MIBASE-915684 format. One record per residue (C-alpha): residue number from 1; residue in three letters; y, x, z. Coordinates in Angstrom, 3 decimals. Each point is the difference from the previous one (the first is absolute). Layout:
[paro NUM; ALA; [Y; X; Z]];
...
This chain:
[paro 1; UNK; [-7.037; 35.532; 14.749]];
[paro 2; UNK; [-2.724; -2.406; -1.026]];
[paro 3; UNK; [-0.824; -0.668; 3.669]];
[paro 4; UNK; [3.649; -0.856; 0.724]];
[paro 5; UNK; [0.090; -2.441; -2.919]];
[paro 6; UNK; [-3.222; -1.622; 1.250]];
[paro 7; UNK; [1.495; -0.259; 3.501]];
[paro 8; UNK; [3.098; -1.735; -1.373]];
[paro 9; UNK; [-2.125; -2.433; -2.038]];
[paro 10; UNK; [-2.160; -0.756; 3.052]];
[paro 11; UNK; [3.099; -0.584; 2.134]];
[paro 12; UNK; [1.510; -2.380; -2.572]];
[paro 13; UNK; [-3.349; -1.777; -0.361]];
[paro 14; UNK; [-0.026; -0.703; 3.748]];
[paro 15; UNK; [3.648; -1.106; 0.010]];
[paro 16; UNK; [-0.273; -2.295; -3.009]];
[paro 17; UNK; [-3.488; -1.240; 0.834]];
[paro 18; UNK; [-1.423; 0.688; -3.466]];
[paro 19; UNK; [-2.376; 2.723; -1.151]];
[paro 20; UNK; [2.454; 1.846; -2.232]];
[paro 21; UNK; [-2.722; 2.108; -1.621]];
[paro 22; UNK; [-1.817; -3.030; -1.399]];
[paro 23; UNK; [3.140; -2.052; -0.568]];
[paro 24; UNK; [1.841; 2.785; -1.836]];
[paro 25; UNK; [-3.086; 0.845; -2.046]];
[paro 26; UNK; [-0.393; -3.634; -1.043]];
[paro 27; UNK; [3.740; -0.382; -0.484]];
[paro 28; UNK; [0.134; 3.038; -2.235]];
[paro 29; UNK; [-2.812; -1.408; -2.119]];
[paro 30; UNK; [1.890; -3.280; -0.348]];
[paro 31; UNK; [3.406; 1.655; -0.245]];
[paro 32; UNK; [-0.893; 2.753; -2.472]];
[paro 33; UNK; [0.206; -2.293; -3.060]];
[paro 34; UNK; [3.408; -1.254; 1.115]];
[paro 35; UNK; [1.191; 3.554; 0.609]];
[paro 36; UNK; [-1.165; 0.903; -3.508]];
[paro 37; UNK; [1.696; -3.094; -1.369]];
[paro 38; UNK; [3.225; 0.940; 1.770]];
[paro 39; UNK; [-0.110; 3.522; -1.412]];
[paro 40; UNK; [-0.593; -1.302; -3.506]];
[paro 41; UNK; [2.794; -2.560; 0.435]];
[paro 42; UNK; [2.408; 2.811; 0.867]];
[paro 43; UNK; [-1.273; 2.122; -2.906]];
[paro 44; UNK; [0.439; -2.891; -2.437]];
[paro 45; UNK; [3.533; -0.585; 1.320]];
[paro 46; UNK; [0.815; 3.682; -0.513]];
[paro 47; UNK; [-1.275; -0.118; -3.588]];
[paro 48; UNK; [1.820; -3.267; -0.701]];
[paro 49; UNK; [3.330; 1.255; 1.346]];
[paro 50; UNK; [-0.222; 3.205; -2.032]];
[paro 51; UNK; [-0.984; -1.400; -3.404]];
[paro 52; UNK; [1.384; -3.568; 0.052]];
[paro 53; UNK; [3.524; -1.229; 0.718]];
[paro 54; UNK; [0.987; -1.356; 3.410]];
[paro 55; UNK; [0.587; -3.453; -1.476]];
[paro 56; UNK; [-3.502; -0.222; -1.601]];
[paro 57; UNK; [-1.607; 1.280; 3.208]];
[paro 58; UNK; [1.815; -2.784; 1.860]];
[paro 59; UNK; [-1.161; -2.548; -2.586]];
[paro 60; UNK; [-3.625; 1.132; 0.447]];
[paro 61; UNK; [0.303; -0.338; 3.783]];
[paro 62; UNK; [1.535; -3.456; -0.403]];
[paro 63; UNK; [-2.976; -1.094; -2.139]];
[paro 64; UNK; [-2.418; 1.221; 2.701]];
[paro 65; UNK; [1.914; -2.007; 2.606]];
[paro 66; UNK; [-0.230; -3.184; -2.087]];
[paro 67; UNK; [-3.706; 0.570; -0.729]];
[paro 68; UNK; [-0.723; 0.550; 3.690]];
[paro 69; UNK; [1.561; -3.380; 0.798]];
[paro 70; UNK; [-2.641; -1.683; -2.177]];
[paro 71; UNK; [-2.571; 1.847; 2.143]];
[paro 72; UNK; [0.080; -3.058; 2.282]];
[paro 73; UNK; [-1.871; -2.093; -2.559]];
[paro 74; UNK; [-3.029; 2.266; 0.447]];
[paro 75; UNK; [-0.217; -0.874; 3.734]];
[paro 76; UNK; [0.481; 3.630; 1.159]];
[paro 77; UNK; [-0.802; -0.710; 3.657]];
[paro 78; UNK; [-3.507; -0.967; -1.093]];
[paro 79; UNK; [-0.626; 3.739; 0.445]];
[paro 80; UNK; [0.737; -0.260; 3.736]];
[paro 81; UNK; [-2.173; -3.105; 0.251]];
[paro 82; UNK; [-2.780; 1.851; -1.838]];
[paro 83; UNK; [0.167; 2.973; 2.390]];
[paro 84; UNK; [-0.225; -2.343; 2.976]];
[paro 85; UNK; [-2.828; -2.009; -1.566]];
[paro 86; UNK; [-2.095; 3.052; -0.942]];
[paro 87; UNK; [0.544; 1.452; 3.494]];
[paro 88; UNK; [-1.682; -3.196; 1.253]];
[paro 89; UNK; [-3.033; 0.682; -2.276]];
[paro 90; UNK; [0.950; -2.398; -2.822]];
[paro 91; UNK; [-0.575; 2.431; -2.890]];
[paro 92; UNK; [-0.294; -2.919; -2.408]];
[paro 93; UNK; [3.760; -0.405; 0.319]];
[paro 94; UNK; [0.301; 2.886; -2.488]];
[paro 95; UNK; [-0.751; -2.188; -3.033]];
[paro 96; UNK; [1.830; -3.009; 1.359]];
[paro 97; UNK; [3.229; 1.898; 0.769]];
[paro 98; UNK; [0.195; 1.612; -3.435]];
[paro 99; UNK; [-0.816; -3.252; -1.785]];
[paro 100; UNK; [2.728; -1.824; 1.945]];
[paro 101; UNK; [2.553; 2.718; -0.743]];
[paro 102; UNK; [-0.872; 0.063; -3.708]];
[paro 103; UNK; [0.324; -3.766; -0.420]];
[paro 104; UNK; [3.282; -0.171; 1.898]];
[paro 105; UNK; [1.322; 2.937; -2.030]];
[paro 106; UNK; [-0.280; -2.134; -3.135]];
[paro 107; UNK; [2.902; -2.068; 1.349]];
[paro 108; UNK; [2.063; 3.182; 0.188]];
[paro 109; UNK; [-0.983; 0.868; -3.564]];
[paro 110; UNK; [1.118; -3.417; -1.248]];
[paro 111; UNK; [3.413; 0.333; 1.687]];
[paro 112; UNK; [0.442; 3.559; -1.279]];
[paro 113; UNK; [-0.744; -1.248; -3.516]];
[paro 114; UNK; [2.692; -2.647; 0.483]];
[paro 115; UNK; [2.476; 2.696; 1.035]];
[paro 116; UNK; [-1.018; 1.958; -3.105]];
[paro 117; UNK; [0.735; -2.978; -2.290]];
[paro 118; UNK; [3.373; -0.608; 1.652]];
[paro 119; UNK; [1.109; 3.636; -0.335]];
[paro 120; UNK; [-1.161; 0.074; -3.627]];
[paro 121; UNK; [2.020; -3.144; -0.743]];
[paro 122; UNK; [3.198; 1.734; 1.180]];
[paro 123; UNK; [-0.862; 3.237; -1.836]];
[paro 124; UNK; [-0.640; 2.127; 3.094]];
[paro 125; UNK; [-2.068; 3.128; -0.691]];
[paro 126; UNK; [-1.628; -0.357; 3.437]];
[paro 127; UNK; [-2.110; -2.956; -1.253]];
[paro 128; UNK; [-2.715; 2.477; -0.999]];
[paro 129; UNK; [-0.337; 1.280; 3.579]];
[paro 130; UNK; [-0.809; -3.494; 1.266]];
[paro 131; UNK; [-2.374; -0.688; -2.889]];
[paro 132; UNK; [-2.040; 3.055; 0.991]];
[paro 133; UNK; [0.161; -1.085; 3.643]];
[paro 134; UNK; [-1.312; -3.481; -0.839]];
[paro 135; UNK; [-3.007; 1.514; -1.796]];
[paro 136; UNK; [-1.022; 2.452; 2.708]];
[paro 137; UNK; [1.138; -1.826; 3.151]];
[paro 138; UNK; [-3.404; -1.394; 1.188]];
[paro 139; UNK; [-1.727; 3.350; -0.510]];
[paro 140; UNK; [2.883; 1.997; 1.442]];
[paro 141; UNK; [-0.121; -1.743; 3.398]];
[paro 142; UNK; [-3.328; -1.759; 0.668]];
[paro 143; UNK; [-2.568; 2.783; -0.429]];
[paro 144; UNK; [1.774; 2.391; 2.363]];
[paro 145; UNK; [-1.417; -2.096; 2.876]];
[paro 146; UNK; [-3.244; 1.943; -0.418]];
[paro 147; UNK; [1.634; 2.856; 1.919]];
[paro 148; UNK; [0.862; -2.324; 2.915]];
[paro 149; UNK; [-3.684; -0.927; 0.191]];
[paro 150; UNK; [-0.777; 3.656; 0.795]];
[paro 151; UNK; [2.538; 0.011; 2.840]];
[paro 152; UNK; [-1.603; -3.123; 1.453]];
[paro 153; UNK; [-3.395; 1.765; -0.176]];
[paro 154; UNK; [1.657; 2.991; 1.724]];
[paro 155; UNK; [-1.174; 2.211; -2.882]];
[paro 156; UNK; [3.155; 2.047; 0.268]];
[paro 157; UNK; [-1.271; 3.139; -1.709]];
[paro 158; UNK; [-1.306; -2.006; -2.962]];
[paro 159; UNK; [3.272; -1.930; -0.172]];
[paro 160; UNK; [1.905; 3.280; -0.060]];
[paro 161; UNK; [-2.250; 1.460; -2.694]];
[paro 162; UNK; [0.239; -2.993; -2.338]];
[paro 163; UNK; [3.653; -0.899; 0.530]];
[paro 164; UNK; [1.117; 3.645; -0.244]];
[paro 165; UNK; [-1.926; 0.354; -3.268]];
[paro 166; UNK; [1.714; -3.117; -1.320]];
[paro 167; UNK; [3.452; 1.291; 0.965]];
[paro 168; UNK; [-0.509; 3.465; -1.487]];
[paro 169; UNK; [-1.453; -1.325; -3.264]];
[paro 170; UNK; [2.636; -2.703; -0.501]];
[paro 171; UNK; [2.995; 2.147; 0.877]];
[paro 172; UNK; [-1.013; 3.007; -2.090]];
[paro 173; UNK; [-0.402; -2.261; -3.029]];
[paro 174; UNK; [3.291; -1.753; 0.772]];
[paro 175; UNK; [1.924; 3.273; 0.378]];
[paro 176; UNK; [-1.449; 1.232; -3.308]];
[paro 177; UNK; [1.200; -3.155; -1.767]];
[paro 178; UNK; [3.492; 0.266; 1.543]];
[paro 179; UNK; [0.363; 3.598; -1.203]];
[paro 180; UNK; [-1.377; -0.716; -3.466]];
[paro 181; UNK; [1.879; -3.173; -0.899]];
[paro 182; UNK; [3.124; -0.259; 2.226]];
[paro 183; UNK; [0.166; -3.650; -1.058]];
[paro 184; UNK; [0.314; -2.723; 2.662]];
[paro 185; UNK; [-1.894; -2.557; -2.069]];
[paro 186; UNK; [-3.065; 2.261; -0.358]];
[paro 187; UNK; [0.287; 1.222; 3.607]];
[paro 188; UNK; [-0.172; -3.524; 1.428]];
[paro 189; UNK; [-2.930; -0.956; -2.241]];
[paro 190; UNK; [-1.877; 3.138; 1.071]];
[paro 191; UNK; [0.761; -0.593; 3.696]];
[paro 192; UNK; [-1.537; -3.481; -0.105]];
[paro 193; UNK; [-2.957; 0.800; -2.270]];
[paro 194; UNK; [-1.170; 3.189; 1.714]];
[paro 195; UNK; [0.194; -1.490; 3.508]];
[paro 196; UNK; [-1.761; -3.216; -1.016]];
[paro 197; UNK; [-2.876; 1.825; -1.695]];
[paro 198; UNK; [-0.497; 2.384; 2.911]];
[paro 199; UNK; [0.001; -2.793; 2.617]];
[paro 200; UNK; [-2.628; -1.883; -2.011]];
[paro 201; UNK; [-2.231; 3.077; -0.349]];
[paro 202; UNK; [0.057; 0.748; 3.742]];
[paro 203; UNK; [-0.621; -3.688; 0.787]];
[paro 204; UNK; [-3.218; 0.199; -2.054]];
[paro 205; UNK; [-1.046; 3.254; 1.691]];
[paro 206; UNK; [0.573; -1.312; 3.551]];
[paro 207; UNK; [-1.661; -3.354; -0.679]];
[paro 208; UNK; [-3.090; 1.678; -1.437]];
[paro 209; UNK; [-0.270; 2.281; 3.031]];
[paro 210; UNK; [0.116; -2.849; 2.546]];
[paro 211; UNK; [-1.576; -2.786; -2.081]];
[paro 212; UNK; [-3.066; -0.508; 2.243]];
[paro 213; UNK; [2.089; -0.387; 3.157]];
[paro 214; UNK; [2.484; -2.275; -1.778]];
[paro 215; UNK; [-2.799; -2.367; -1.063]];
[paro 216; UNK; [-1.771; -0.027; 3.360]];
[paro 217; UNK; [2.897; -1.021; 2.276]];
[paro 218; UNK; [1.466; -3.450; 0.616]];
[paro 219; UNK; [3.266; -1.158; -1.521]];
[paro 220; UNK; [3.137; -0.054; 2.162]];
[paro 221; UNK; [1.227; -3.582; -0.385]];
[paro 222; UNK; [3.367; 0.811; 1.551]];
[paro 223; UNK; [0.782; 2.907; -2.365]];
[paro 224; UNK; [2.213; -1.879; -2.460]];
[paro 225; UNK; [1.824; -1.955; 2.690]];
[paro 226; UNK; [0.838; 3.114; 2.017]];
[paro 227; UNK; [0.956; 2.069; -3.066]];
[paro 228; UNK; [2.145; -2.851; -1.319]];
[paro 229; UNK; [1.728; -0.432; 3.374]];
[paro 230; UNK; [0.748; 3.724; 0.243]];
[paro 231; UNK; [1.378; 0.015; -3.550]];
[paro 232; UNK; [2.102; -3.093; 0.736]];
[paro 233; UNK; [1.449; 1.809; 2.981]];
[paro 234; UNK; [0.691; 3.082; -2.102]];
[paro 235; UNK; [1.762; -1.858; -2.845]];
[paro 236; UNK; [3.387; 0.254; 1.664]];
[paro 237; UNK; [-0.314; 3.677; 1.085]];
[paro 238; UNK; [-1.426; 1.087; -3.358]];
[paro 239; UNK; [2.782; -1.701; -1.932]];
[paro 240; UNK; [2.726; 1.093; 2.375]];
[paro 241; UNK; [-1.385; 3.548; 0.205]];
[paro 242; UNK; [1.003; 0.335; -3.651]];
[paro 243; UNK; [3.332; -1.717; 0.601]];
[paro 244; UNK; [1.827; 3.240; 0.774]];
[paro 245; UNK; [-0.753; 1.415; -3.458]];
[paro 246; UNK; [0.701; -3.253; -1.830]];
[paro 247; UNK; [3.281; -0.667; 1.819]];
[paro 248; UNK; [0.974; 3.667; -0.325]];
[paro 249; UNK; [-0.604; -0.099; -3.763]];
[paro 250; UNK; [1.974; -3.242; -0.307]];
[paro 251; UNK; [2.982; 1.530; 1.790]];
[paro 252; UNK; [-0.149; 3.644; -1.107]];
[paro 253; UNK; [-2.298; 0.288; -3.077]];
[paro 254; UNK; [-3.073; 2.023; -1.062]];
[paro 255; UNK; [1.523; 3.425; 0.721]];
[paro 256; UNK; [0.698; -0.907; 3.632]];
[paro 257; UNK; [-3.582; -1.270; 0.275]];
[paro 258; UNK; [-1.256; 3.354; -1.287]];
[paro 259; UNK; [1.988; 1.797; 2.744]];
[paro 260; UNK; [-1.357; -2.328; 2.681]];
[paro 261; UNK; [-3.592; 0.429; -1.218]];
[paro 262; UNK; [0.255; 3.774; 0.381]];
[paro 263; UNK; [1.674; -0.342; 3.419]];
[paro 264; UNK; [-2.755; -2.294; 1.274]];
[paro 265; UNK; [-2.951; 1.662; -1.744]];
[paro 266; UNK; [-0.712; 2.506; 2.776]];
[paro 267; UNK; [0.844; -2.049; 3.141]];
[paro 268; UNK; [-1.963; -3.030; -1.240]];
[paro 269; UNK; [-3.175; 2.096; -0.179]];
[paro 270; UNK; [-0.101; -0.117; 3.814]];
[paro 271; UNK; [-0.788; -3.717; -0.131]];
[paro 272; UNK; [-2.643; 0.482; -2.710]];
[paro 273; UNK; [-1.716; 2.911; 1.737]];
[paro 274; UNK; [-0.071; -1.499; 3.523]];
[paro 275; UNK; [-1.315; -3.396; -1.113]];
[paro 276; UNK; [-3.626; 1.100; -0.693]];
[paro 277; UNK; [-0.291; 1.639; 3.432]];
[paro 278; UNK; [1.019; -3.251; 1.683]];
[paro 279; UNK; [-2.081; -2.137; -2.383]];
[paro 280; UNK; [-3.075; 1.874; 1.198]];
[paro 281; UNK; [0.507; -1.690; 3.364]];
[paro 282; UNK; [-0.208; -3.531; -1.461]];
[paro 283; UNK; [-3.821; -0.273; 0.245]];
[paro 284; UNK; [0.146; 1.118; 3.657]];
[paro 285; UNK; [2.942; -2.251; 0.839]];
[paro 286; UNK; [-1.755; -2.938; -1.683]];
[paro 287; UNK; [-3.087; 0.605; 2.129]];
[paro 288; UNK; [2.009; -0.061; 3.263]];
[paro 289; UNK; [-0.280; -3.278; 1.933]];
[paro 290; UNK; [2.693; 0.740; 2.599]];
[paro 291; UNK; [3.387; -0.245; -1.764]];
[paro 292; UNK; [2.075; 0.698; 3.110]];
[paro 293; UNK; [-1.958; 3.128; 0.869]];
[paro 294; UNK; [0.284; 1.251; -3.599]];
[paro 295; UNK; [3.766; -0.574; -0.051]];
[paro 296; UNK; [0.478; 1.787; 3.326]];
[paro 297; UNK; [-2.014; 2.935; -1.294]];
[paro 298; UNK; [2.199; 0.346; -3.116]];
[paro 299; UNK; [3.207; -0.418; 2.040]];
[paro 300; UNK; [-1.057; 2.658; 2.511]];
[paro 301; UNK; [-0.352; 2.525; -2.837]];
[paro 302; UNK; [3.284; -0.930; -1.698]];
[paro 303; UNK; [1.951; 3.087; 1.069]];
[paro 304; UNK; [-2.579; 2.291; -1.626]];
[paro 305; UNK; [-0.152; -2.197; -3.115]];
[paro 306; UNK; [3.776; 0.485; -0.392]];
[paro 307; UNK; [0.388; 3.675; 0.936]];
[paro 308; UNK; [-2.368; 1.465; -2.594]];
[paro 309; UNK; [1.662; -1.783; -2.975]];
[paro 310; UNK; [3.424; 0.934; 1.455]];
[paro 311; UNK; [-0.822; 3.700; -0.408]];
[paro 312; UNK; [-1.191; -0.513; -3.591]];
[paro 313; UNK; [3.064; -2.096; -0.888]];
[paro 314; UNK; [2.465; 2.494; 1.482]];
[paro 315; UNK; [-1.669; 2.831; -1.915]];
[paro 316; UNK; [0.113; -2.031; -3.212]];
[paro 317; UNK; [3.697; -0.796; 0.427]];
[paro 318; UNK; [0.805; 3.698; 0.441]];
[paro 319; UNK; [-2.038; 1.164; -2.995]];
[paro 320; UNK; [0.793; -2.739; -2.531]];
[paro 321; UNK; [3.299; 1.544; -1.262]];
[paro 322; UNK; [-1.854; 3.128; -1.119]];
[paro 323; UNK; [-2.853; -2.029; -1.515]];
[paro 324; UNK; [2.320; -2.143; -2.136]];
[paro 325; UNK; [2.061; 3.014; -1.108]];
[paro 326; UNK; [-3.137; 1.825; -1.150]];
[paro 327; UNK; [-1.868; -2.880; -1.641]];
[paro 328; UNK; [2.626; -2.207; -1.637]];
[paro 329; UNK; [2.936; 0.454; -2.414]];
[paro 330; UNK; [3.499; 0.437; 1.448]];
[paro 331; UNK; [0.907; -3.608; -0.888]];
[paro 332; UNK; [-2.320; -1.120; 2.831]];
[paro 333; UNK; [1.517; 2.162; 2.762]];
[paro 334; UNK; [2.093; -2.991; 1.065]];
[paro 335; UNK; [-3.227; -1.517; 1.375]];
[paro 336; UNK; [-0.361; 2.635; 2.760]];
[paro 337; UNK; [1.986; -1.650; 2.854]];
[paro 338; UNK; [-1.627; -3.355; -0.764]];
[paro 339; UNK; [-3.451; 1.595; 0.147]];
[paro 340; UNK; [0.755; 1.576; 3.385]];
[paro 341; UNK; [1.073; -3.329; 1.469]];
[paro 342; UNK; [-2.994; -1.816; -1.474]];
[paro 343; UNK; [-2.424; 2.247; 1.877]];
[paro 344; UNK; [1.224; -1.562; 3.248]];
[paro 345; UNK; [-0.620; -3.478; -1.398]];
[paro 346; UNK; [-3.716; 0.760; 0.396]];
[paro 347; UNK; [0.057; 1.329; 3.571]];
[paro 348; UNK; [-1.848; -3.038; 1.386]];
[paro 349; UNK; [-2.209; -0.639; -3.030]];
[paro 350; UNK; [-3.241; 1.158; 1.609]];
[paro 351; UNK; [0.502; -2.079; 3.156]];
[paro 352; UNK; [1.074; -3.003; -2.111]];
[paro 353; UNK; [-3.270; 0.224; -1.951]];
[paro 354; UNK; [-1.951; 0.131; 3.269]];
[paro 355; UNK; [1.440; -3.270; 1.329]];
[paro 356; UNK; [-0.200; -1.607; -3.439]];
[paro 357; UNK; [-3.702; 0.830; -0.249]];
[paro 358; UNK; [-0.476; -1.415; 3.500]];
[paro 359; UNK; [1.478; -3.347; -1.134]];
[paro 360; UNK; [-2.163; 0.040; -3.155]];
[paro 361; UNK; [-3.146; 0.743; 2.014]];
[paro 362; UNK; [0.772; -2.984; 2.234]];
[paro 363; UNK; [0.722; -2.182; -3.078]];
[paro 364; UNK; [3.484; -0.864; 1.316]];
[paro 365; UNK; [1.233; -1.188; -3.376]];
[paro 366; UNK; [2.889; -2.090; 1.344]];
[paro 367; UNK; [1.516; 2.942; 1.849]];
[paro 368; UNK; [-0.444; 2.228; -3.056]];
[paro 369; UNK; [1.783; -2.595; -2.115]];
[paro 370; UNK; [2.906; -0.247; 2.467]];
[paro 371; UNK; [0.397; 3.781; 0.005]];
[paro 372; UNK; [0.071; 0.187; -3.792]];
[paro 373; UNK; [2.425; -2.912; -0.308]];
[paro 374; UNK; [2.505; 1.269; 2.568]];
[paro 375; UNK; [0.005; 3.639; -1.051]];
[paro 376; UNK; [0.235; -0.648; -3.716]];
[paro 377; UNK; [2.829; -2.498; 0.286]];
[paro 378; UNK; [1.768; 2.559; 2.181]];
[paro 379; UNK; [-0.610; 2.699; -2.643]];
[paro 380; UNK; [1.588; -2.116; -2.743]];
[paro 381; UNK; [3.008; -0.714; 2.204]];
[paro 382; UNK; [0.399; 3.713; 0.771]];
[paro 383; UNK; [-0.150; 0.840; -3.715]];
[paro 384; UNK; [2.573; -2.564; -1.106]];
[paro 385; UNK; [2.337; 0.892; 2.854]];
[paro 386; UNK; [-0.209; 3.792; -0.326]];
[paro 387; UNK; [-0.442; 0.838; -3.713]];
[paro 388; UNK; [3.412; -1.322; -1.159]];
[paro 389; UNK; [1.732; 2.250; 2.543]];
[paro 390; UNK; [-2.322; 3.018; 0.297]];
[paro 391; UNK; [-1.891; 0.063; -3.335]];
[paro 392; UNK; [-3.215; 2.049; 0.338]];
[paro 393; UNK; [0.688; 0.714; 3.675]];
[paro 394; UNK; [-0.137; -3.757; 0.561]];
[paro 395; UNK; [-3.557; -0.127; -1.382]];
[paro 396; UNK; [-1.068; 2.881; 2.239]];
[paro 397; UNK; [1.482; -1.548; 3.152]];
[paro 398; UNK; [-1.605; -3.333; -0.863]];
[paro 399; UNK; [-3.394; 1.717; -0.153]];
[paro 400; UNK; [0.546; 1.658; 3.398]];
[paro 401; UNK; [1.168; -3.193; 1.751]];
[paro 402; UNK; [-2.832; -2.063; -1.498]];
[paro 403; UNK; [-2.776; 2.451; 0.904]];
[paro 404; UNK; [1.102; 0.146; 3.638]];
[paro 405; UNK; [0.158; -3.781; 0.118]];
[paro 406; UNK; [-3.545; -0.194; -1.416]];
[paro 407; UNK; [-1.253; 2.237; 2.802]];
[paro 408; UNK; [1.745; -2.049; 2.681]];
[paro 409; UNK; [-1.432; -3.297; -1.231]];
[paro 410; UNK; [-3.540; 1.365; -0.460]];
[paro 411; UNK; [0.113; 1.299; 3.566]];
[paro 412; UNK; [1.375; -3.271; 1.377]];
[paro 413; UNK; [-2.496; -2.270; -1.765]];
[paro 414; UNK; [-2.924; 2.280; 0.850]];
[paro 415; UNK; [0.976; -0.243; 3.650]];
[paro 416; UNK; [0.482; -3.759; -0.239]];
[paro 417; UNK; [-3.308; -0.660; -1.792]];
[paro 418; UNK; [-1.943; 2.253; 2.403]];
[paro 419; UNK; [0.965; -2.345; 2.822]];
[paro 420; UNK; [-1.449; -3.117; -1.672]];
């Protein structure tokens, strides 16, 4: 049996052109923390839906959506720039990237504090959530870049060890607080405080471990410019990626948002889990000097890159009705057909990531911007056209149409840029 498995892996390695033993091993190291995070996210959703009302669960999810929109002020794509920079032996970028993110995050804190004052002036209870966010915002986002440094160094096992420890520690504490207090105000404060403290602790640990190498290397003068460009490109997709939940809540309310969150919670993990495997290729893609040859290589393996996820997605769509029935209260059973459809929204996710990473490795920022602009405007149009007539089904169909459009444009611009 073991020999047959090895034969299959060797065959796929030859077909795809990648050593699947090494790639999967590295991918599992990088992906393990995200798998753990996904499992904890599902567990937290189960606990929430069983001890807190559907409306409050929806309100909590809405707060997370709003907070994640302020994420942009921390220059999130500085992580990608850091990985690329460290892969090119600029270890000194570690300090520079985190310092840049911290300082830019202060802008986000100031705006969040303004939101807090406004909500307090109109007697909205939610003002406290944004006050807590303003306090913790720089710590919550900037120090997590330490983990990206480890990916750039290709220290995948160390990354997995540290990030997994962070996830387990933070989520166990968070779950304990949810069960003990069942109060949204305390839950949000705990979520921000525990994550911020843990990120800071692991930043100190990682910096101490690599301090000599960080001090010895030269500074990457293009780090800020590249990270800023990537973030500028991602402004539209990051804002519009949250548009479905914001528009949905505006039309249908917090309870409908709670249903949609459960429906999308399992299918969306496909995107989160596949991303680290593809991100591992960024250092190699960045080192390639022949863009056309690299593109042709990826394109030649496209059928295999699609078929494997197709099997996983089909299996997920078949099993999800039983999973939701077992894990969640009966009031969430309405989410089952939406969840099944949403699995197929992620059929081309892996291949989309491949072409997207190709464009990033070639620093094709204009093409990346065009893709984000076109697809996100299209997504908003789909949402406004479909939700009034189809309600939640309209949100699901919008997600499917948009994801397939994203793949098509990433493929087209990768082909176009490889010719230049």
